[in-house]
Backbone bond lengths (Angstrom), bond angles and torsions (degrees), N, CA, C in turn:
res aa  C-N    CA-C-N  psi(-1)  N-CA   C-N-CA  omega(-1)  CA-C   N-CA-C  phi
1 X - - - 1.449 - - 1.505 111.49 -
2 X 1.288 116.64 129.02 1.471 121.76 -179.99 1.504 106.51 -83.26
3 X 1.335 112.98 140.03 1.447 119.01 176.32 1.490 108.80 -105.19
4 X 1.336 116.44 148.23 1.453 118.16 178.03 1.547 109.79 -72.56
5 X 1.388 112.48 163.17 1.462 115.25 -178.87 1.559 109.03 -59.63
6 X 1.319 119.49 -41.40 1.427 123.53 -177.34 1.562 109.36 -57.90
7 X 1.358 115.42 -42.07 1.511 119.44 178.70 1.551 109.33 -62.52
8 X 1.315 113.79 -42.54 1.475 116.80 -178.90 1.519 113.23 -61.79
9 X 1.341 111.91 -45.46 1.433 117.77 179.45 1.541 112.19 -65.04
10 X 1.313 115.73 -41.45 1.514 119.22 177.32 1.515 110.72 -61.65
11 X 1.310 116.73 -37.55 1.522 124.54 -179.88 1.517 107.34 -65.47
12 X 1.338 120.70 -39.59 1.416 121.72 -175.85 1.519 118.02 -86.19
13 X 1.312 115.44 -38.21 1.441 123.39 -174.83 1.523 108.60 -67.32
14 X 1.277 119.49 90.23 1.417 125.10 176.21 1.509 113.37 -106.23
15 X 1.312 113.99 -34.78 1.479 120.01 -173.00 1.467 106.46 -117.55
16 X 1.325 118.52 -108.67 1.451 122.74 -176.15 1.523 114.37 -88.53
17 X 1.327 118.95 -11.00 1.375 121.12 -179.83 1.493 119.39 72.47
18 X 1.385 118.78 21.66 1.415 122.54 177.89 1.543 108.32 -98.33
19 X 1.306 114.69 148.19 1.477 121.21 178.99 1.520 107.72 -139.51
20 X 1.348 114.94 160.28 1.443 119.58 177.68 1.471 112.04 -86.66
21 X 1.352 115.20 145.31 1.458 120.65 172.74 1.484 107.07 -150.26
22 X 1.358 115.70 165.27 1.455 123.10 173.60 1.529 107.92 -76.91
23 X 1.283 120.28 124.42 1.472 122.59 172.70 1.514 110.20 -73.72
24 X 1.259 119.21 120.67 1.462 123.87 -179.65 1.552 112.86 54.45
25 X 1.282 116.48 67.41 1.482 121.08 -175.12 1.551 111.48 -62.10
26 X 1.267 121.03 -26.21 1.452 124.20 -178.72 1.583 112.64 -65.30
27 X 1.338 112.83 -30.31 1.448 118.14 177.14 1.550 110.96 -58.51
28 X 1.345 114.78 -30.96 1.477 118.62 -174.29 1.550 109.08 -104.94
29 X 1.360 120.10 11.29 1.418 125.68 178.55 1.559 108.78 71.56
30 X 1.280 118.62 32.20 1.515 121.73 176.51 1.433 113.75 -101.68
31 X 1.347 115.16 144.91 1.393 120.37 173.21 1.559 109.34 -124.19
32 X 1.307 117.56 127.19 1.420 118.50 -178.44 1.527 112.81 -73.23
33 X 1.289 116.89 117.43 1.466 122.81 -178.25 1.496 115.91 -94.51
34 X 1.339 117.05 -32.19 1.425 117.96 -174.56 1.567 109.62 -151.83
35 X 1.271 115.98 145.77 1.462 123.20 169.19 1.525 107.66 -141.16
36 X 1.265 117.06 126.31 1.444 121.94 -172.89 1.540 111.58 -163.34
37 X 1.288 115.86 168.71 1.471 121.24 168.16 1.472 107.38 -102.85
38 X 1.275 116.40 127.86 1.534 120.14 -178.35 1.513 106.19 -113.36
39 X 1.341 115.33 161.94 1.432 122.62 176.14 1.507 109.60 92.69
40 X 1.292 116.18 -174.84 1.466 126.43 -176.68 1.504 111.12 -102.07
41 X 1.281 119.81 -171.28 1.462 121.32 -172.32 1.523 109.07 -116.09
42 X 1.333 117.99 59.64 1.462 122.40 173.97 1.472 110.00 -104.25
43 X 1.344 116.17 104.46 1.479 118.73 -171.07 1.530 113.16 -68.24
44 X 1.312 115.72 -16.25 1.514 119.12 -177.57 1.617 108.56 -76.91
45 X 1.286 116.36 -21.55 1.472 120.44 -173.42 1.593 106.64 -104.90
46 X 1.315 116.33 115.64 1.483 120.30 -179.16 1.541 111.96 -61.88
47 X 1.364 118.52 -23.28 1.448 119.14 -178.23 1.507 111.62 -96.62
48 X 1.336 116.96 4.88 1.408 119.67 -176.02 1.574 114.13 -70.31
49 X 1.306 114.48 -30.84 1.497 119.69 175.77 1.530 106.13 -130.48
50 X 1.282 115.30 119.65 1.461 121.08 177.72 1.531 107.67 -126.38
51 X 1.377 113.10 132.50 1.439 118.08 172.57 1.503 107.67 -85.33
52 X 1.334 116.45 116.61 1.496 122.39 -175.52 1.500 110.03 -106.84
53 X 1.370 112.73 137.66 1.443 120.60 169.30 1.545 101.75 -128.47
54 X 1.370 114.06 116.55 1.505 120.89 -177.91 1.522 107.45 -105.89
55 X 1.327 116.90 125.23 1.425 122.31 177.46 1.501 109.80 -115.34
56 X 1.355 115.38 156.30 1.489 121.49 174.28 1.501 108.74 -134.85
57 X 1.343 117.18 140.13 1.418 123.25 175.23 1.479 108.47 -79.11
58 X 1.326 114.45 168.22 1.458 121.43 177.26 1.538 111.12 -66.23
59 X 1.323 116.07 -19.98 1.460 123.14 176.90 1.510 113.30 -89.20
60 X 1.328 115.97 -3.33 1.518 117.20 177.86 1.515 112.90 98.73
61 X 1.366 120.85 -4.02 1.419 120.20 177.68 1.485 111.44 -72.11
62 X 1.292 117.47 146.30 1.490 122.03 -177.15 1.559 108.26 -105.38
63 X 1.303 115.16 151.76 1.442 125.74 173.45 1.530 107.80 -141.38
64 X 1.320 116.20 121.25 1.453 118.78 178.64 1.462 110.62 -113.66
65 X 1.402 118.20 135.09 1.386 121.26 176.41 1.525 106.54 -123.88
66 X 1.302 116.07 117.62 1.467 121.81 -175.42 1.569 107.62 -118.13
67 X 1.294 114.46 141.05 1.471 122.74 176.89 1.486 106.68 -115.04
68 X 1.434 116.68 121.75 1.345 122.01 177.93 1.569 110.15 -89.05
69 X 1.291 118.25 143.20 1.485 117.90 -177.74 1.496 117.26 -63.09
70 X 1.364 117.99 -22.46 1.435 124.49 172.50 1.494 107.08 -149.86
71 X 1.373 117.57 156.79 1.487 121.97 174.01 1.540 112.29 -58.34
72 X 1.272 118.69 151.86 1.480 123.36 177.87 1.528 107.70 -83.79
73 X 1.330 112.72 150.15 1.484 117.33 167.51 1.540 109.65 -61.59
74 X 1.256 119.20 149.79 1.452 121.40 -177.88 1.540 113.92 -52.50
75 X 1.389 115.23 -32.94 1.421 119.95 -179.16 1.556 112.08 -67.99
76 X 1.296 121.57 -13.25 1.434 123.89 -176.60 1.492 111.95 -103.97
77 X 1.297 119.28 -15.81 1.478 123.15 -172.83 1.548 111.14 -59.46
78 X 1.306 117.46 -45.47 1.464 123.18 179.23 1.539 110.06 -52.14
79 X 1.343 115.70 -52.09 1.425 120.44 -179.10 1.586 115.20 -63.12
80 X 1.321 110.61 -40.38 1.478 115.61 -179.65 1.559 111.14 -66.79
81 X 1.358 119.13 -40.32 1.444 121.25 -179.38 1.546 107.74 -68.43
82 X 1.346 117.12 -45.70 1.404 118.47 -176.57 1.501 113.84 -66.20
83 X 1.370 115.49 -36.06 1.491 120.66 178.45 1.536 106.48 -62.72
84 X 1.288 117.23 -44.07 1.459 119.91 -175.87 1.586 109.62 -65.44
85 X 1.293 116.55 -42.27 1.460 118.46 179.38 1.543 109.48 -66.07
86 X 1.288 115.91 -41.10 1.528 119.51 179.88 1.542 107.99 -62.23
87 X 1.282 119.04 -42.06 1.492 123.33 -179.19 1.494 107.92 -62.81
88 X 1.359 116.57 -45.94 1.528 116.17 -178.81 1.512 111.96 -67.17
89 X 1.349 118.10 -37.82 1.458 118.45 177.87 1.596 111.42 -66.71
90 X 1.308 114.79 -32.58 1.452 121.55 -175.61 1.554 111.29 -84.61
91 X 1.313 119.77 -5.66 1.495 120.00 -174.85 1.518 111.19 -57.22
92 X 1.284 120.91 -42.01 1.508 118.62 176.21 1.470 112.78 -61.20
93 X 1.329 120.28 -32.05 1.476 120.82 179.47 1.559 107.92 -68.51
94 X 1.286 115.48 -41.22 1.469 119.64 -177.81 1.534 112.81 -64.03
95 X 1.295 118.09 -26.20 1.459 122.22 176.43 1.469 110.29 -65.64
96 X 1.396 118.34 -26.70 1.463 120.14 -177.68 1.543 110.95 -85.01
97 X 1.326 119.14 -1.94 1.450 118.43 -175.06 1.527 110.74 -68.62
98 X 1.304 118.44 -19.59 1.443 116.88 178.15 1.520 114.38 -81.52
99 X 1.338 114.95 0.26 1.446 119.95 179.95 1.548 110.62 -64.32
100 X 1.347 117.33 136.85 1.456 114.03 177.47 1.517 115.71 -66.61
101 X 1.288 117.68 -14.73 1.467 122.70 176.42 1.503 113.24 -93.72
102 X 1.320 118.48 13.91 1.424 122.70 179.99 1.502 114.41 -54.79
103 X 1.365 116.12 -41.14 1.467 120.01 -176.91 1.498 110.08 -64.31
104 X 1.352 116.52 -34.37 1.457 121.72 178.95 1.572 110.59 -74.44
105 X 1.328 116.52 -26.62 1.389 122.76 -174.66 1.552 113.16 -97.09
106 X 1.339 116.34 6.67 1.447 123.15 -171.25 1.505 109.13 -58.13
107 X 1.325 117.51 -48.78 1.468 119.93 179.95 1.518 111.89 -59.28
108 X 1.294 117.80 -37.66 1.496 120.02 179.00 1.528 108.23 -67.63
109 X 1.370 117.24 -38.05 1.476 121.72 179.25 1.522 109.23 -62.46
110 X 1.344 114.86 -47.81 1.457 118.52 -178.85 1.538 112.96 -61.45
111 X 1.329 114.23 -38.33 1.451 117.78 179.32 1.551 111.30 -66.63
112 X 1.360 112.31 -39.31 1.437 117.25 179.67 1.512 112.15 -64.27
113 X 1.398 114.76 -41.07 1.436 118.93 177.33 1.447 113.56 -64.99
114 X 1.323 120.13 -39.86 1.447 124.80 174.61 1.538 110.74 -56.10
115 X 1.341 114.52 -45.48 1.483 122.94 -177.69 1.542 108.65 -61.69
116 X 1.350 114.59 -41.73 1.474 121.62 -178.44 1.562 107.27 -62.42
117 X 1.255 118.06 -48.68 1.477 124.38 -175.40 1.497 108.66 -65.94
118 X 1.327 118.38 -41.44 1.448 122.32 178.48 1.484 111.82 -65.95
119 X 1.351 118.01 -38.55 1.440 119.55 178.20 1.513 111.55 -67.62
120 X 1.311 117.43 -36.17 1.450 119.02 -178.95 1.533 109.18 -74.52
121 X 1.292 120.68 -38.65 1.380 124.32 178.48 1.498 115.87 -65.31
122 X 1.396 116.49 -23.09 1.435 121.68 -179.09 1.504 113.85 -82.15
123 X 1.349 119.57 -9.39 1.435 126.52 -177.02 1.547 107.71 -99.67
124 X 1.350 118.24 125.68 1.395 118.54 176.86 1.540 114.59 -70.48
125 X 1.345 117.14 144.64 1.435 120.03 174.57 1.537 109.96 -73.52
126 X 1.340 113.60 154.91 1.493 116.23 179.24 1.508 108.89 -132.92
127 X 1.319 114.26 151.09 1.489 120.21 177.10 1.529 105.82 -93.55
128 X 1.246 117.82 124.91 1.488 123.05 -172.33 1.539 109.27 -142.20
129 X 1.322 115.50 -163.13 1.467 121.87 175.21 1.495 107.15 -128.23
130 X 1.349 115.07 145.69 1.430 124.86 178.12 1.446 110.28 -130.65
131 X 1.319 119.49 131.41 1.468 122.23 -179.17 1.500 111.49 -78.35
132 X 1.307 116.05 114.56 1.529 123.66 -177.96 1.495 109.20 -131.99
133 X 1.290 116.30 120.98 1.492 122.09 -177.85 1.499 113.51 59.63
134 X 1.308 118.11 32.39 1.414 122.94 -178.95 1.467 119.60 81.95
135 X 1.360 116.56 2.23 1.459 121.61 177.81 1.523 111.83 -123.45
136 X 1.346 113.56 144.35 1.480 119.68 176.03 1.559 108.02 -71.97
137 X 1.327 115.75 119.85 1.449 121.33 -179.59 1.495 109.95 -116.00
138 X 1.368 117.84 141.73 1.448 118.38 177.35 1.571 109.47 -64.98
139 X 1.368 113.50 142.29 1.487 118.25 -179.11 1.490 106.45 -142.85
140 X 1.358 110.57 163.76 1.495 120.69 162.02 1.462 109.92 -105.99
141 X 1.304 117.59 132.77 1.421 123.91 -169.66 1.552 112.15 -136.68
142 X 1.302 113.31 149.04 1.474 121.11 168.92 1.514 107.69 -138.31
143 X 1.325 114.55 142.40 1.469 121.61 177.80 1.506 107.60 -129.13
144 X 1.349 115.20 122.44 1.492 121.46 -178.11 1.503 107.83 -136.83
145 X 1.306 115.87 125.01 1.486 120.03 172.90 1.496 115.69 52.81
146 X 1.372 117.26 35.62 1.418 120.77 179.76 1.540 115.07 84.96
147 X 1.296 115.35 2.82 1.497 121.84 178.54 1.510 107.31 -112.42
148 X 1.272 115.72 139.44 1.508 121.79 177.89 1.468 111.91 -126.21
149 X 1.339 115.28 152.46 1.493 121.01 173.75 1.526 106.49 -139.11
150 X 1.259 118.36 133.08 1.404 123.95 178.75 1.577 110.26 -122.30
151 X 1.353 116.38 148.12 1.437 123.12 170.86 1.508 104.97 -122.62
152 X 1.350 114.91 126.50 1.521 122.41 -177.37 1.481 108.97 -130.19
153 X 1.329 120.04 111.71 1.431 123.12 172.76 1.583 106.26 -73.15
154 X 1.350 113.07 132.76 1.505 115.82 -178.85 1.511 105.07 -144.67
155 X 1.377 113.14 105.22 1.504 116.22 178.17 1.455 111.78 64.92
156 X 1.318 117.68 -132.94 1.437 126.16 178.64 1.516 114.91 -87.02
157 X 1.346 116.64 7.94 1.457 125.79 -179.32 1.514 110.82 -125.28
158 X 1.339 115.27 178.38 1.466 120.76 167.26 1.507 105.39 -142.64
159 X 1.305 114.57 156.95 1.424 122.12 -177.08 1.560 107.43 -127.31
160 X 1.295 114.49 136.50 1.427 124.79 177.21 1.488 106.94 -122.08
161 X 1.305 119.03 122.59 1.494 126.17 177.55 1.482 108.74 -121.90
162 X 1.349 118.30 131.26 1.455 121.25 177.54 1.494 109.91 -142.89
163 X 1.363 114.60 142.10 1.456 120.38 178.07 1.595 107.19 158.27
164 X 1.256 113.15 -161.52 1.490 120.67 -176.00 1.523 106.63 -52.69
165 X 1.338 115.51 132.42 1.461 119.45 -178.27 1.569 110.59 -67.02
166 X 1.339 119.39 -33.06 1.438 121.76 178.02 1.515 107.04 -68.63
167 X 1.272 119.44 -44.08 1.506 121.26 -179.69 1.517 112.10 -63.16
168 X 1.322 112.34 -40.65 1.514 118.04 -178.69 1.558 109.97 -62.95
169 X 1.307 115.71 -31.01 1.446 119.88 178.67 1.508 115.23 -73.65
170 X 1.320 115.28 -12.48 1.501 121.55 -174.34 1.498 117.11 -108.29
171 X 1.347 113.74 -39.68 1.485 118.38 -170.84 1.551 111.62 -66.40
172 X 1.272 113.61 155.25 1.463 121.21 174.58 1.540 108.46 -101.76
173 X 1.268 115.99 111.85 1.535 118.56 174.61 1.519 108.24 -98.68
174 X 1.331 114.98 135.57 1.414 123.15 178.67 1.498 114.53 -130.14
175 X 1.311 119.81 158.25 1.466 122.63 174.94 1.531 107.38 -103.98
176 X 1.335 113.34 128.02 1.497 118.55 -177.67 1.552 104.80 -138.17
177 X 1.299 114.02 162.14 1.514 118.49 174.16 1.550 111.25 -57.98
178 X 1.261 117.64 147.71 1.479 120.74 179.13 1.535 108.44 -56.43
179 X 1.337 115.93 127.80 1.454 119.25 176.14 1.508 104.48 -155.23
180 X 1.243 115.30 155.15 1.488 121.61 179.11 1.550 109.86 -87.78
181 X 1.255 117.66 110.08 1.460 121.17 178.30 1.526 112.19 -76.28
182 X 1.376 111.19 -37.14 1.466 118.13 179.89 1.547 110.46 -67.19
183 X 1.317 117.37 -34.97 1.479 118.16 -178.63 1.558 108.01 -97.39
184 X 1.308 119.32 -2.06 1.422 122.56 178.44 1.538 112.11 55.75
185 X 1.347 117.97 48.25 1.431 121.47 179.21 1.507 108.50 -141.08
186 X 1.340 115.50 144.44 1.432 123.25 177.06 1.546 107.20 -88.78
187 X 1.385 115.75 130.47 1.513 117.37 -172.32 1.480 109.35 -124.78
188 X 1.320 120.62 -8.95 1.438 119.65 -178.51 1.501 109.07 -148.67
């Protein structure tokens, strides 16, 4: 069941209603493909509802910017960063899910997903800085095979960005009130 934009905004706006987005995505050759709230509605879990903006470059690279409704406890940060990196590395595999031969290729897909998770788990996380809203913010980061994922606590929210490590080092991520960029309308 598709939800209207207003329902998605109402579902996410719990606190201040700000979410992360790429400032001027066209500068970086990015096209916004999706904006939605993902996950379920468990208020105790900071990852249960994430405001997602998914971008794609003209070359087909993906970049996802997620805003968590609250920062994660320190014990969850490792899993959140690694899951984001695994998802970014697996994005090309997910593009093949529409293949009519997917059922036959399921074992290959599972093997590839295991390899992705193992590759991400083998790389240590690092404490670094990520530019958010024009300021250097402390972050937890992992870089695997040219893909990076960062977790940045920011005020009463947290931001997770995953995609090409080169692109992550260039884009400007900002926090703005929830609004539909795809529909070009301010909603909060």
